[in-house]
GUDOZA-368519 format. One record per residue (C-alpha): residue in one letter; x, y, z. Coordinates in steps of 0.001 Angstrom, whole numbers. Each point is the difference from the previous one (the first is absolute). Layout:
% residues N
<node aa="A" X="X" Y="Y" Z="Z"/>
...
//
This chain:
% residues 291
<node aa="M" X="-3330" Y="170726" Z="82059"/>
<node aa="T" X="-1173" Y="-1840" Z="3063"/>
<node aa="K" X="557" Y="-3330" Z="-1755"/>
<node aa="N" X="3584" Y="1013" Z="-822"/>
<node aa="Y" X="701" Y="796" Z="3650"/>
<node aa="V" X="-1414" Y="-3366" Z="1024"/>
<node aa="Y" X="2175" Y="-1780" Z="-2604"/>
<node aa="I" X="3146" Y="1857" Z="1104"/>
<node aa="G" X="-763" Y="-862" Z="3621"/>
<node aa="L" X="-388" Y="-3672" Z="-822"/>
<node aa="V" X="3309" Y="-54" Z="-1883"/>
<node aa="A" X="1808" Y="1647" Z="2917"/>
<node aa="A" X="-1555" Y="-2420" Z="2467"/>
<node aa="S" X="1010" Y="-2938" Z="-2177"/>
<node aa="G" X="3572" Y="1309" Z="-121"/>
<node aa="L" X="128" Y="218" Z="3774"/>
<node aa="L" X="-1409" Y="-3509" Z="305"/>
<node aa="L" X="2562" Y="-1400" Z="-2467"/>
<node aa="S" X="2803" Y="1828" Z="1797"/>
<node aa="F" X="-1094" Y="-1432" Z="3339"/>
<node aa="S" X="-381" Y="-3495" Z="-1429"/>
<node aa="G" X="3488" Y="134" Z="-1527"/>
<node aa="N" X="1581" Y="1092" Z="3283"/>
<node aa="Q" X="-1965" Y="-2630" Z="1875"/>
<node aa="S" X="1122" Y="-2707" Z="-2447"/>
<node aa="A" X="3633" Y="1090" Z="305"/>
<node aa="Q" X="-260" Y="-124" Z="3778"/>
<node aa="T" X="-1643" Y="-3427" Z="-187"/>
<node aa="V" X="2846" Y="-1333" Z="-2168"/>
<node aa="K" X="2551" Y="1528" Z="2363"/>
<node aa="N" X="-1687" Y="-1529" Z="3035"/>
<node aa="F" X="-275" Y="-3381" Z="-1747"/>
<node aa="S" X="3696" Y="23" Z="-854"/>
<node aa="K" X="920" Y="852" Z="3585"/>
<node aa="D" X="-2386" Y="-2595" Z="1450"/>
<node aa="F" X="1248" Y="-2666" Z="-2415"/>
<node aa="H" X="3607" Y="692" Z="996"/>
<node aa="S" X="-967" Y="-198" Z="3682"/>
<node aa="F" X="-1747" Y="-3300" Z="-677"/>
<node aa="N" X="3161" Y="-1431" Z="-1591"/>
<node aa="Q" X="1937" Y="835" Z="3142"/>
<node aa="A" X="-1823" Y="-2999" Z="1477"/>
<node aa="G" X="1620" Y="-2252" Z="-2620"/>
<node aa="S" X="321" Y="-585" Z="-3697"/>
<node aa="P" X="-3306" Y="-690" Z="-1796"/>
<node aa="G" X="1775" Y="-3071" Z="-1439"/>
<node aa="G" X="1511" Y="-918" Z="-3331"/>
<node aa="R" X="2682" Y="2715" Z="25"/>
<node aa="T" X="3227" Y="-2021" Z="317"/>
<node aa="G" X="1090" Y="100" Z="-3643"/>
<node aa="A" X="-264" Y="-3812" Z="-161"/>
<node aa="P" X="-1401" Y="-1595" Z="-3176"/>
<node aa="G" X="-3668" Y="952" Z="-154"/>
<node aa="D" X="414" Y="2768" Z="2599"/>
<node aa="G" X="114" Y="3737" Z="-404"/>
<node aa="V" X="2279" Y="2333" Z="1940"/>
<node aa="C" X="-463" Y="2531" Z="2792"/>
<node aa="T" X="128" Y="2922" Z="-2450"/>
<node aa="Q" X="-3581" Y="-858" Z="-870"/>
<node aa="C" X="-822" Y="1817" Z="3248"/>
<node aa="H" X="3157" Y="2051" Z="601"/>
<node aa="S" X="1638" Y="2493" Z="-2351"/>
<node aa="G" X="3500" Y="-489" Z="-1354"/>
<node aa="T" X="1801" Y="-2825" Z="-1773"/>
<node aa="V" X="1006" Y="-3446" Z="1197"/>
<node aa="Q" X="3652" Y="-338" Z="1005"/>
<node aa="S" X="2124" Y="-3099" Z="505"/>
<node aa="G" X="-29" Y="-1271" Z="3562"/>
<node aa="S" X="3253" Y="-1913" Z="-392"/>
<node aa="G" X="2250" Y="852" Z="2947"/>
<node aa="F" X="-2883" Y="1877" Z="1697"/>
<node aa="N" X="-2692" Y="-2659" Z="438"/>
<node aa="N" X="1050" Y="-3046" Z="2022"/>
<node aa="V" X="-1670" Y="-3370" Z="657"/>
<node aa="T" X="1509" Y="-2428" Z="2523"/>
<node aa="L" X="-1246" Y="-3545" Z="690"/>
<node aa="S" X="1011" Y="-1459" Z="3368"/>
<node aa="L" X="-458" Y="-3380" Z="1653"/>
<node aa="G" X="687" Y="-275" Z="3725"/>
<node aa="G" X="1622" Y="3431" Z="-114"/>
<node aa="N" X="2394" Y="-1010" Z="-2789"/>
<node aa="P" X="-356" Y="1622" Z="-3444"/>
<node aa="V" X="-371" Y="-2387" Z="-2944"/>
<node aa="T" X="405" Y="318" Z="-3750"/>
<node aa="E" X="-2123" Y="-3035" Z="-966"/>
<node aa="Y" X="-3236" Y="-1417" Z="1376"/>
<node aa="E" X="-996" Y="-3505" Z="1036"/>
<node aa="T" X="-3506" Y="-1227" Z="-773"/>
<node aa="S" X="-2771" Y="375" Z="2625"/>
<node aa="T" X="2195" Y="2167" Z="2224"/>
<node aa="T" X="-948" Y="3249" Z="1754"/>
<node aa="Y" X="2453" Y="2881" Z="-292"/>
<node aa="Q" X="73" Y="3458" Z="1477"/>
<node aa="V" X="20" Y="2625" Z="-2725"/>
<node aa="Q" X="1467" Y="3427" Z="604"/>
<node aa="V" X="-721" Y="2762" Z="-2495"/>
<node aa="S" X="2115" Y="3105" Z="471"/>
<node aa="M" X="818" Y="3279" Z="-1719"/>
<node aa="A" X="3408" Y="1709" Z="69"/>
<node aa="T" X="-1363" Y="3263" Z="1365"/>
<node aa="T" X="-721" Y="1919" Z="3199"/>
<node aa="N" X="-3077" Y="1576" Z="-1562"/>
<node aa="I" X="-2857" Y="590" Z="2475"/>
<node aa="K" X="-2858" Y="-1400" Z="-2107"/>
<node aa="N" X="222" Y="-3002" Z="-2322"/>
<node aa="G" X="-2011" Y="-2861" Z="-1445"/>
<node aa="F" X="373" Y="-3298" Z="-1857"/>
<node aa="E" X="-1739" Y="-2887" Z="-1744"/>
<node aa="I" X="1507" Y="-3442" Z="-665"/>
<node aa="V" X="-1146" Y="-3126" Z="-1829"/>
<node aa="A" X="1730" Y="-3390" Z="-452"/>
<node aa="L" X="-375" Y="-1773" Z="-3355"/>
<node aa="N" X="1281" Y="-3221" Z="-1538"/>
<node aa="P" X="1396" Y="-163" Z="-3571"/>
<node aa="N" X="-3568" Y="-352" Z="-1344"/>
<node aa="N" X="-872" Y="3317" Z="1674"/>
<node aa="T" X="-2442" Y="-1591" Z="2391"/>
<node aa="V" X="106" Y="372" Z="3772"/>
<node aa="A" X="2814" Y="-1854" Z="1754"/>
<node aa="G" X="-516" Y="-832" Z="3665"/>
<node aa="T" X="-2158" Y="1724" Z="2589"/>
<node aa="W" X="334" Y="3034" Z="2268"/>
<node aa="T" X="-543" Y="229" Z="3760"/>
<node aa="I" X="-200" Y="3405" Z="1677"/>
<node aa="T" X="2064" Y="122" Z="3198"/>
<node aa="D" X="-340" Y="3750" Z="600"/>
<node aa="A" X="-3645" Y="927" Z="-529"/>
<node aa="T" X="637" Y="3559" Z="1185"/>
<node aa="H" X="2204" Y="871" Z="-2942"/>
<node aa="T" X="-736" Y="-2501" Z="-2789"/>
<node aa="K" X="-2903" Y="-1837" Z="-1624"/>
<node aa="T" X="-768" Y="-2320" Z="-2925"/>
<node aa="I" X="-2009" Y="1087" Z="-3023"/>
<node aa="T" X="-1177" Y="-1839" Z="-3106"/>
<node aa="S" X="82" Y="1392" Z="-3512"/>
<node aa="G" X="-254" Y="-1905" Z="-3265"/>
<node aa="G" X="-562" Y="-3166" Z="2025"/>
<node aa="K" X="3468" Y="365" Z="1572"/>
<node aa="S" X="636" Y="527" Z="3702"/>
<node aa="R" X="2479" Y="2713" Z="952"/>
<node aa="V" X="1288" Y="1884" Z="3046"/>
<node aa="T" X="-92" Y="3774" Z="437"/>
<node aa="H" X="344" Y="2592" Z="2754"/>
<node aa="K" X="-2746" Y="1307" Z="2245"/>
<node aa="L" X="-374" Y="3616" Z="1094"/>
<node aa="A" X="2100" Y="-531" Z="3140"/>
<node aa="G" X="2652" Y="-1670" Z="-2151"/>
<node aa="T" X="694" Y="3071" Z="-2139"/>
<node aa="S" X="2350" Y="1301" Z="2705"/>
<node aa="L" X="2318" Y="-2980" Z="-516"/>
<node aa="T" X="2769" Y="-795" Z="-2479"/>
<node aa="S" X="-47" Y="-3758" Z="719"/>
<node aa="W" X="-2849" Y="-2501" Z="345"/>
<node aa="T" X="-68" Y="-3712" Z="917"/>
<node aa="F" X="-2473" Y="-2826" Z="-623"/>
<node aa="N" X="124" Y="-3721" Z="-798"/>
<node aa="W" X="-22" Y="-1885" Z="-3291"/>
<node aa="T" X="-595" Y="-3755" Z="-276"/>
<node aa="S" X="1608" Y="-1487" Z="-3084"/>
<node aa="P" X="-1913" Y="-2217" Z="-2472"/>
<node aa="A" X="-522" Y="-3664" Z="882"/>
<node aa="T" X="1776" Y="-1078" Z="-3199"/>
<node aa="N" X="3027" Y="1249" Z="-1888"/>
<node aa="V" X="-1231" Y="2737" Z="-2351"/>
<node aa="G" X="3433" Y="1270" Z="-955"/>
<node aa="N" X="1056" Y="3582" Z="619"/>
<node aa="V" X="-2366" Y="2173" Z="2003"/>
<node aa="T" X="153" Y="3693" Z="-845"/>
<node aa="F" X="-1055" Y="2560" Z="2589"/>
<node aa="Y" X="-1208" Y="3094" Z="-1865"/>
<node aa="L" X="294" Y="3043" Z="2268"/>
<node aa="A" X="-1162" Y="3576" Z="-469"/>
<node aa="T" X="828" Y="2712" Z="2540"/>
<node aa="N" X="-1197" Y="3570" Z="381"/>
<node aa="Q" X="2324" Y="2567" Z="1564"/>
<node aa="T" X="-2429" Y="2855" Z="627"/>
<node aa="N" X="615" Y="3672" Z="697"/>
<node aa="N" X="-2791" Y="22" Z="2625"/>
<node aa="S" X="-1873" Y="2815" Z="-1771"/>
<node aa="S" X="-3502" Y="-1536" Z="252"/>
<node aa="S" X="-160" Y="-74" Z="-3801"/>
<node aa="D" X="1100" Y="-2316" Z="-2775"/>
<node aa="D" X="2741" Y="2380" Z="-1172"/>
<node aa="G" X="3715" Y="-501" Z="602"/>
<node aa="D" X="-47" Y="-3661" Z="1059"/>
<node aa="V" X="2771" Y="-2324" Z="-1221"/>
<node aa="I" X="-1106" Y="-3448" Z="-1191"/>
<node aa="R" X="2557" Y="-2802" Z="-298"/>
<node aa="T" X="-564" Y="-3567" Z="-1219"/>
<node aa="S" X="2315" Y="-3004" Z="309"/>
<node aa="Q" X="93" Y="-3774" Z="-455"/>
<node aa="H" X="1566" Y="-2371" Z="2533"/>
<node aa="V" X="522" Y="-3597" Z="-1126"/>
<node aa="F" X="335" Y="-2945" Z="2394"/>
<node aa="G" X="687" Y="-3456" Z="-1391"/>
<node aa="S" X="-1239" Y="-3330" Z="1285"/>
<node aa="Q" X="2582" Y="-2164" Z="1772"/>
<node aa="A" X="-1639" Y="-3030" Z="-1556"/>
<node aa="G" X="41" Y="1692" Z="-3372"/>
<node aa="I" X="3695" Y="815" Z="226"/>
<node aa="K" X="848" Y="-3626" Z="726"/>
<node aa="E" X="-2187" Y="-1225" Z="-2854"/>
<node aa="V" X="1143" Y="2355" Z="-2779"/>
<node aa="S" X="3494" Y="1217" Z="896"/>
<node aa="A" X="1431" Y="-2236" Z="-2736"/>
<node aa="N" X="-1832" Y="2102" Z="-2587"/>
<node aa="L" X="1954" Y="3158" Z="713"/>
<node aa="E" X="3625" Y="864" Z="705"/>
<node aa="T" X="1324" Y="3505" Z="626"/>
<node aa="Q" X="3220" Y="1884" Z="485"/>
<node aa="I" X="-398" Y="3464" Z="1510"/>
<node aa="G" X="2586" Y="2730" Z="404"/>
<node aa="Y" X="-82" Y="3586" Z="1190"/>
<node aa="Q" X="1527" Y="2828" Z="-2042"/>
<node aa="A" X="713" Y="3046" Z="2163"/>
<node aa="A" X="632" Y="2381" Z="-2916"/>
<node aa="T" X="-3606" Y="-278" Z="-1145"/>
<node aa="N" X="-1529" Y="-1166" Z="3308"/>
<node aa="S" X="-1407" Y="-2973" Z="-1892"/>
<node aa="L" X="-494" Y="-3732" Z="354"/>
<node aa="N" X="1290" Y="-2000" Z="-2964"/>
<node aa="I" X="-1952" Y="-3241" Z="-299"/>
<node aa="H" X="963" Y="-2955" Z="-2155"/>
<node aa="L" X="-2914" Y="-2438" Z="-401"/>
<node aa="N" X="4" Y="-3565" Z="-1227"/>
<node aa="S" X="-3659" Y="-951" Z="-157"/>
<node aa="K" X="-1701" Y="-3112" Z="-1310"/>
<node aa="I" X="-3312" Y="1826" Z="-353"/>
<node aa="D" X="-1498" Y="3156" Z="-1471"/>
<node aa="G" X="-1610" Y="2585" Z="2243"/>
<node aa="S" X="-26" Y="3353" Z="1762"/>
<node aa="V" X="3040" Y="924" Z="2076"/>
<node aa="F" X="-387" Y="1597" Z="3432"/>
<node aa="V" X="2788" Y="1187" Z="2288"/>
<node aa="N" X="-589" Y="441" Z="3720"/>
<node aa="V" X="2790" Y="1300" Z="2268"/>
<node aa="V" X="-357" Y="-853" Z="3693"/>
<node aa="D" X="2197" Y="1249" Z="2831"/>
<node aa="L" X="1265" Y="-2278" Z="2772"/>
<node aa="S" X="-2927" Y="963" Z="2253"/>
<node aa="G" X="-2346" Y="-1523" Z="-2587"/>
<node aa="K" X="-1291" Y="3331" Z="-1274"/>
<node aa="S" X="-744" Y="284" Z="-3714"/>
<node aa="V" X="1826" Y="3190" Z="-1020"/>
<node aa="F" X="-68" Y="-102" Z="-3803"/>
<node aa="T" X="-2196" Y="-1682" Z="-2613"/>
<node aa="E" X="7" Y="238" Z="-3769"/>
<node aa="K" X="-1536" Y="-1819" Z="-2975"/>
<node aa="L" X="2633" Y="-451" Z="-2714"/>
<node aa="G" X="-2266" Y="-1155" Z="-2811"/>
<node aa="N" X="-135" Y="-3418" Z="-1662"/>
<node aa="V" X="2763" Y="-2457" Z="-910"/>
<node aa="S" X="89" Y="-3116" Z="-2134"/>
<node aa="A" X="1504" Y="-3307" Z="1050"/>
<node aa="G" X="3765" Y="81" Z="-175"/>
<node aa="E" X="2580" Y="2512" Z="1168"/>
<node aa="S" X="-796" Y="3671" Z="557"/>
<node aa="A" X="1958" Y="2988" Z="1284"/>
<node aa="L" X="-2010" Y="2600" Z="1932"/>
<node aa="S" X="799" Y="3120" Z="1967"/>
<node aa="V" X="-2059" Y="1995" Z="2501"/>
<node aa="R" X="929" Y="3333" Z="1587"/>
<node aa="L" X="-599" Y="142" Z="3752"/>
<node aa="D" X="-1331" Y="2896" Z="2035"/>
<node aa="N" X="2671" Y="2463" Z="1112"/>
<node aa="E" X="-1460" Y="-98" Z="3517"/>
<node aa="L" X="978" Y="-3668" Z="395"/>
<node aa="N" X="2867" Y="-181" Z="2503"/>
<node aa="S" X="3138" Y="-2094" Z="-303"/>
<node aa="G" X="-310" Y="-3463" Z="1498"/>
<node aa="I" X="-891" Y="-3641" Z="-608"/>
<node aa="Y" X="-3317" Y="-723" Z="-1690"/>
<node aa="M" X="-1866" Y="-3067" Z="-1220"/>
<node aa="V" X="-979" Y="404" Z="-3656"/>
<node aa="N" X="-2944" Y="-2135" Z="-1121"/>
<node aa="V" X="-380" Y="-504" Z="-3748"/>
<node aa="S" X="-3078" Y="-1785" Z="-1360"/>
<node aa="V" X="-1067" Y="-1097" Z="-3466"/>
<node aa="D" X="-3601" Y="-1197" Z="-306"/>
<node aa="N" X="-168" Y="-919" Z="3735"/>
<node aa="N" X="3408" Y="-1712" Z="-64"/>
<node aa="M" X="2219" Y="1769" Z="2536"/>
<node aa="T" X="3650" Y="15" Z="941"/>
<node aa="M" X="1635" Y="2051" Z="2735"/>
<node aa="K" X="3548" Y="1336" Z="179"/>
<node aa="K" X="1871" Y="1941" Z="2685"/>
<node aa="V" X="1448" Y="3234" Z="-1399"/>
<node aa="F" X="2257" Y="2584" Z="1653"/>
<node aa="I" X="-840" Y="3561" Z="-1018"/>
<node aa="S" X="2897" Y="2380" Z="543"/>
<node aa="K" X="-293" Y="3668" Z="-926"/>
//
């Protein structure tokens, strides 16, 4: 009888120990999640832009990735004047902005050439709010803790020393709900393509375009006459030099092609520069959008 009491006591004690350990483990996981989120407030861990080879911010934040077209903006400026193409070995100011008044936000950006390797170099001009990080051997820029209160960040980018064709800035932004957790944040990714001035002069003969706007469908109708095969990208830039819409339209073969792309409803009426590229060959047309 005494042995039975001892056995029952041991079982009860074990149950209490398991119960305590389970609660302690749950609390540890909860604390880790909270601490990890707080750590990310000091900047992306890197490799979360959605670029080739990268993951996305939802690896750390709940929710699904949304399109950043019309919400994420990237502007290149030289001497205070926005540009739509880069010259080699030239330093530009880059402004990353989000179309929001949200009180806590974040971002990560990387610049890649058509071979998906790093294009150019970054220089931090506002060390209070931004910093560089390296992930996958690629240098990027992200926010710092003090920068989460902003909706716009600036830094410098020096273009490659040689013509590498189109440079794509892959941008991911995080519009948080400031809840000190990873729940409820909105992640948006976008691509912003800037062509080389040298490249445009060298290859413009390979591509001809006619572009029209159709108000009924809020679409751009693009007629291509290309001498080469390749992937088609469309980049819409406003007159301030801000990239406001980007889209990959798939692949085309050499010859004539008719394409159509629906624009964001948030895009206002006005004059825009529409850049169309096929395999790093770019043409640019001025289009009036009237709604």
